[in-house]
C-alpha positions, 0 to 999 in steps of 0.5 A: 363772505360777510355775516352781520350779527346784533350785539347783545345789549349787555355786550354793547354796553360793556363796549361803549365803556370800553371806547372810554379807554384811551390810555394806548395809541394804536396808529402805528398798528393800523392802516387808518389815516385817523388820528384817534385809534386806541388798543383794546388789548386789556379787554380781550379775556372779557369778550373773548368767549362772545366773538369765538361763539359768533364765528361759531354760529356763522355756517360760512366761517365755521365750514371755511375754519373746518377745512383747515385741517385742524380740530373742530369743535375749534373754541379751544384753538381760537383766541381773540388776539388784536381788539381796538377802537377807531374814533373817526372823524370828518374826512378821516378815512381807513384806505384799502387793507386787510386784518391779520388772523384767520377771521375779523370783526367790525362793531358799530358803536356810534355812527353820526349821521343818516345815509341818506343825508350824509350822501346829500352833503358830499362833494360827489352828490351827483356822482353816479358812484357817491361813497360818502361814509360808505363801508366796502369790501373787495373780492374776486369776482368769479363771473369776471375773469381778473376781475374785483367785486365791490361790496358797499354797505351804507352803514349808518346810524340804524347799524348802531349795535350790530356787527360784522364778521369776516375772513381777515384777508378779505380787503375793504375800506372805509370813505370819508364822511362830511358832518360833524360828529364821532363815528366810532367802531371797535374792530378785532381778530380772531387767531389761531392759538399754535400753542393750544394746537402744539400742546394738544 
């Protein structure tokens, strides 16, 4: 369902440079309750080969794609369609949402806290469900008819330089955090290129 991968050092360094590009605001296209969200569409061609390769490397994602009854190997029929940065600050959050396309990814560029420290500073530090700074995914629970399963990932500083790739319709959210600093991620969508399929 969710594939975690390590971002190669050279790609990671290039992504860090891209975060400095804050020329195109992207808030109107995103669900985030985050002031600083920027389009990185100018970098699609640069990073497309890397992300398409990550899709193919994931057995879960590649097997899912094969079932869609389109050509495989499929790199010529997939494109990196969207790329953007989220610069999340204290108290900001990303509500439950899903993405467009067929696959999506989140790259962790900078996380300004450790999970254990964050939980202690959160208003819910005594709660049985302290979610401060947590990234959560939601899907149907096959063990409970009509139930929803929540997968909570305690993403923190240790996750810098890693990424997640998953089906775009998998709903997810990021809960607020309560310390100073920027939580910087880059996200994107991978879509089926209908033009290439129709021209084949």
